[in-house]
C-alpha positions in Angstrom: -77.9 68.8 -135.5 -80.1 70.4 -132.8 -82.8 68.3 -131.0 -85.5 70.6 -132.5 -84.2 69.9 -136.1 -84.1 66.2 -135.3 -87.7 66.3 -134.1 -88.7 68.1 -137.3 -87.0 65.6 -139.6 -88.6 62.7 -137.7 -92.0 64.4 -138.1 -91.3 64.9 -141.8 -90.4 61.2 -142.2 -93.6 60.1 -140.4 -95.7 61.8 -143.1 -95.2 59.0 -145.5 -97.1 60.7 -148.3 -95.0 63.8 -148.1 -91.7 61.9 -147.5 -92.1 59.7 -150.6 -93.4 62.6 -152.7 -90.2 64.4 -151.8 -88.0 61.6 -153.1 -90.1 61.0 -156.2 -89.9 64.7 -157.0 -86.2 64.8 -156.3 -85.6 61.9 -158.7 -87.7 63.5 -161.5 -86.0 66.8 -161.1 -82.5 65.1 -161.1 -83.4 63.3 -164.3 -84.6 66.5 -165.9 -81.3 68.2 -165.1 -79.7 65.5 -167.2 -82.2 66.0 -170.0 -79.5 66.3 -172.7 -78.3 62.8 -171.8 -81.9 61.4 -171.9 -83.4 63.2 -174.9 -81.2 64.6 -177.6 -80.7 64.6 -181.3 -76.9 64.1 -180.8 -75.1 60.9 -179.6 -73.6 60.9 -176.1 -70.3 59.4 -177.4 -69.0 58.8 -180.9 -66.1 56.6 -181.7 -64.4 57.5 -185.0 -60.8 56.7 -186.2 -59.7 55.6 -182.7 -60.9 58.9 -181.3 -63.7 59.7 -178.9 -66.1 62.6 -179.5 -68.8 63.9 -177.1 -71.4 65.7 -179.3 -73.7 66.3 -176.3 -71.1 68.7 -174.8 -69.4 70.1 -178.0 -70.3 70.8 -181.6 -68.2 69.1 -184.3 -67.9 70.0 -187.9 -68.9 67.5 -190.6 -65.2 67.6 -191.7 -64.3 65.7 -188.5 -66.1 62.7 -189.8 -65.3 62.9 -193.5 -68.1 65.2 -194.5 -68.1 67.8 -197.3 -69.2 70.9 -195.5 -67.8 72.9 -192.6 -71.1 73.0 -190.7 -72.4 71.4 -187.5 -72.8 67.7 -187.8 -76.3 66.3 -188.1 -75.9 62.9 -186.6 -79.4 61.8 -187.7 -78.4 62.2 -191.3 -78.0 58.8 -192.9 -75.0 60.1 -194.9 -73.1 61.0 -191.7 -74.1 57.7 -190.1 -72.8 55.8 -193.1 -69.5 57.7 -192.9 -69.0 56.8 -189.3 -70.1 53.1 -189.9 -67.7 52.8 -192.9 -64.8 53.8 -190.7 -65.8 51.1 -188.1 -67.1 53.9 -185.9 -69.9 53.7 -183.4 -72.4 55.9 -181.6 -74.1 55.7 -178.2 -77.4 57.5 -178.4 -79.6 58.8 -175.6 -82.8 57.0 -174.7 -84.8 59.4 -177.0 -83.2 60.6 -180.2 -84.9 63.9 -180.1 -84.5 67.1 -178.1 -87.2 69.7 -177.5 -86.8 71.3 -180.9 -86.1 68.3 -183.1 -88.6 67.9 -185.9 -89.3 64.3 -187.0 -89.6 64.5 -190.8 -90.3 60.7 -191.1 -93.8 60.6 -189.4 -96.2 57.9 -190.5 -99.1 60.5 -190.4 -99.4 64.3 -190.5 -98.4 66.1 -187.4 -99.6 66.0 -184.7 -99.0 62.2 -185.0 -100.2 59.7 -182.3 -97.8 57.8 -180.0 -95.6 55.3 -181.7 -92.3 53.4 -181.1 -90.4 56.4 -182.4 -92.3 59.0 -180.4 -93.6 57.5 -177.2 -96.1 60.3 -176.4 -96.6 61.3 -180.0 -95.6 64.6 -181.6 -97.1 68.1 -181.5 -98.4 70.1 -184.4 -94.9 70.9 -185.6 -93.6 67.3 -185.5 -91.6 67.7 -182.3 -91.4 64.9 -179.8 -93.9 65.5 -176.9 -91.9 63.4 -174.3 -88.7 65.3 -175.0 -90.6 68.7 -174.7 -92.1 67.5 -171.4 -88.7 66.6 -169.9 -87.2 69.9 -170.9 -90.3 71.9 -170.0 -90.4 70.2 -166.5 -86.8 71.4 -165.9 -87.5 75.0 -167.0 -90.7 75.1 -164.8 -88.9 73.8 -161.7 -85.8 76.0 -162.1 -88.0 79.1 -162.8 -90.1 78.4 -159.7 -87.1 77.6 -157.6 -85.3 80.9 -158.4 -88.4 82.9 -158.1 -89.3 81.4 -154.8 -85.9 81.9 -153.3 -85.6 85.5 -154.6 -89.1 86.5 -153.5 -88.6 84.9 -150.1 -85.4 86.9 -149.5 -87.1 90.2 -150.4 -90.4 89.4 -148.7 -88.7 88.3 -145.4 -86.5 91.5 -145.4 -89.5 93.7 -146.1 -91.6 92.1 -143.5 -88.8 92.2 -140.9 -88.3 95.9 -141.4 -92.1 96.5 -141.1 -92.7 94.4 -138.1 -89.6 95.4 -136.1 -89.8 99.1 -136.5 -93.5 99.5 -136.7 -95.0 103.0 -136.4 -94.7 105.2 -139.5 -92.4 102.7 -141.2 -95.1 100.0 -141.0 -97.9 102.4 -141.9 -96.2 103.7 -145.0 -95.0 100.3 -146.1 -98.5 98.9 -145.8 -100.0 101.7 -147.9 -97.3 101.0 -150.5 -98.0 97.3 -150.6 -101.8 98.0 -151.0 -101.1 100.2 -154.0 -98.5 97.9 -155.5 -100.6 94.7 -155.1 -103.5 96.4 -156.9 -101.5 96.9 -160.1 -102.8 94.6 -163.0 -99.9 92.2 -163.4 -101.3 90.5 -166.6 -101.8 93.9 -168.3 -98.2 94.9 -167.5 -96.9 91.6 -168.9 -98.9 92.2 -172.1 -97.5 95.7 -172.5 -94.0 94.6 -171.8 -94.4 91.6 -174.2 -95.2 94.1 -177.0 -92.1 96.1 -176.3 -89.5 93.3 -175.7 -89.5 89.6 -176.4 -89.9 87.9 -173.0 -87.4 85.3 -171.9 -86.5 83.4 -168.8 -84.9 86.3 -167.0 -87.3 89.0 -168.2 -90.2 86.9 -166.8 -88.4 86.2 -163.6 -87.7 89.9 -163.0 -91.3 90.9 -163.8 -92.8 88.2 -161.6 -90.4 89.1 -158.8 -91.7 92.6 -158.8 -95.0 91.3 -157.4 -94.4 87.8 -155.9 -92.3 89.1 -152.9 -95.4 90.4 -151.2 -96.7 86.9 -150.4 -94.5 86.5 -147.3 -94.5 90.0 -146.0 -97.7 89.7 -143.9 -96.5 86.5 -142.3 -93.0 87.8 -141.4 -94.4 91.2 -140.3 -96.8 89.5 -137.9 -94.0 87.4 -136.4 -91.8 90.5 -135.9 -94.6 92.5 -134.4 -95.1 89.8 -131.9 -91.5 89.1 -131.2 -90.0 92.6 -130.9 -91.5 93.1 -127.4 -90.5 89.7 -126.0 -88.2 89.7 -123.0 -85.1 88.3 -124.7 -85.4 90.9 -127.4 -85.6 93.7 -124.8 -82.6 92.2 -123.0 -80.6 92.1 -126.2 -81.5 95.8 -126.9 -80.5 96.7 -123.3 -77.1 95.0 -123.9 -76.5 97.4 -126.7 -76.9 95.1 -129.7 -77.7 96.9 -132.9 -81.2 96.6 -134.5 -79.8 94.7 -137.4 -78.3 92.0 -135.2 -81.4 91.7 -133.0 -83.6 91.4 -136.1 -81.5 88.7 -137.9 -80.0 86.9 -134.9 -82.9 86.8 -132.4 -86.2 87.5 -134.1 -85.7 86.1 -137.6 -85.2 82.4 -136.6 -88.7 82.4 -135.1 -90.2 84.1 -138.2 -88.4 81.6 -140.5 -90.6 78.8 -139.2 -93.7 80.3 -140.7 -91.7 81.3 -143.8 -90.5 77.8 -144.5 -94.0 76.3 -144.2 -95.2 78.7 -146.9 -92.4 78.3 -149.4 -93.5 75.0 -151.0 -96.9 76.6 -151.8 -95.2 79.7 -153.2 -93.1 77.3 -155.3 -96.3 75.6 -156.5 -97.9 79.0 -157.4 -94.8 80.0 -159.4 -95.1 77.0 -161.6 -98.8 77.6 -162.2 -98.1 81.3 -163.0 -95.5 80.4 -165.6 -97.7 77.7 -167.1 -100.6 80.2 -167.3 -98.5 82.8 -169.0 -97.2 80.3 -171.5 -100.7 79.2 -172.2 -101.8 82.8 -172.9 -98.7 83.4 -175.1 -97.0 85.9 -172.8 -94.5 83.5 -171.3 -91.3 82.0 -172.7 -90.2 82.7 -176.3 -91.9 80.8 -179.1 -90.4 77.3 -179.5 -89.3 77.0 -175.9 -90.2 73.7 -174.1 -93.2 74.7 -172.0 -96.0 72.8 -170.3 -98.3 75.8 -170.8 -97.6 75.8 -174.6 -98.4 72.1 -174.6 -101.8 72.8 -173.0 -102.4 75.5 -175.7 -101.6 73.0 -178.4 -104.0 70.5 -176.8 -106.7 73.1 -176.9 -106.1 73.9 -180.5 -105.8 70.2 -181.6 -108.8 68.5 -180.0 -108.4 65.6 -182.5 -105.0 64.9 -180.9 -106.0 64.0 -177.3 -102.5 62.9 -176.3 -101.3 66.5 -176.2 -103.9 67.6 -173.6 -103.7 64.4 -171.6 -99.9 64.6 -171.5 -99.9 68.2 -170.3 -102.7 67.4 -167.8 -101.0 64.4 -166.2 -97.5 66.1 -166.2 -98.8 69.2 -164.3 -101.1 67.1 -162.1 -98.3 64.8 -160.9 -95.9 67.7 -160.4 -98.3 69.9 -158.5 -99.6 67.0 -156.4 -96.1 66.0 -155.3 -95.4 69.6 -154.3 -98.6 69.9 -152.3 -97.8 66.7 -150.4 -94.3 67.9 -149.7 -95.7 71.3 -148.5 -98.1 69.6 -146.2 -95.2 67.4 -144.7 -93.0 70.5 -144.2 -95.9 72.3 -142.5 -96.4 69.4 -140.1 -92.7 69.2 -139.5 -92.5 72.9 -138.4 -95.7 72.7 -136.4 -94.7 72.4 -132.7 -98.1 71.1 -131.7 -97.8 68.3 -134.2 -94.5 67.1 -132.9 -95.7 67.4 -129.3 -98.8 65.4 -129.9 -96.8 62.7 -131.7 -94.6 62.3 -128.7 -97.5 62.0 -126.3 
């Protein structure tokens, strides 16, 4: 590891708020990746007739457990539970016996029902467990933002590098194109496309990627405009290196410092965008676990405050952690910050 990277890591650790926010967010995201093992309407392991079954990873027919129909087993059905118990079988359940689409038909009150021992954060207006939907919705939001941030960063850095390095007519034409492209009404386009096709994860990702890549272009373009006339770049050009090698071997590392400081905030904005689209009804397909859809349910069911409060605190905690991480990353890549800490 280079001394510069060691200094940046040390600066990142000194920012206690950002450092601990990073680990808290990493733990929460890791848990959400194992959502099927935490919240599911299927057992993790079933022991039956001296055999082990793993319903979380594979669907089994009722016939496997002595049932009457060749259909997927409903392990919450008392009939199936009695069949397994009569054969001295056993089941290990997840912490929550609901996934994001499981409907609880045994509610003590009409849906949305308040928090209880069965549903720790209550249920939504369709009887689905709110905590399970938050866990799955958190995972979708983070994965969507992560893929969108990485893809838009790659495109934005490449576009800004070409603009800044070549300058002249290339820069002028590209800037005019960006001005026109950024002026397009994104929300209206999403509404039109949503009326033609049913939006899903990849459709939304592709549509948002068409516009989100512009957020880094100006930063990278400025770094390349400044760096293309520096002495070491001129020396590399005099030695006969190609423009592509000069751009990505000599100029890009300096531009990446500014890029990395912006990425956590782009990540944050991607989560907010997906949440807003889900709230308006132009996001993920109906029934998908979504924090935006939970906010919409809270607005429509003011007599069920646990819906709005759960969505508010989930988003607030997630976005606050990301902002703290972004601030720590910005300080770590700030050379003046590291210099002032040493002196």
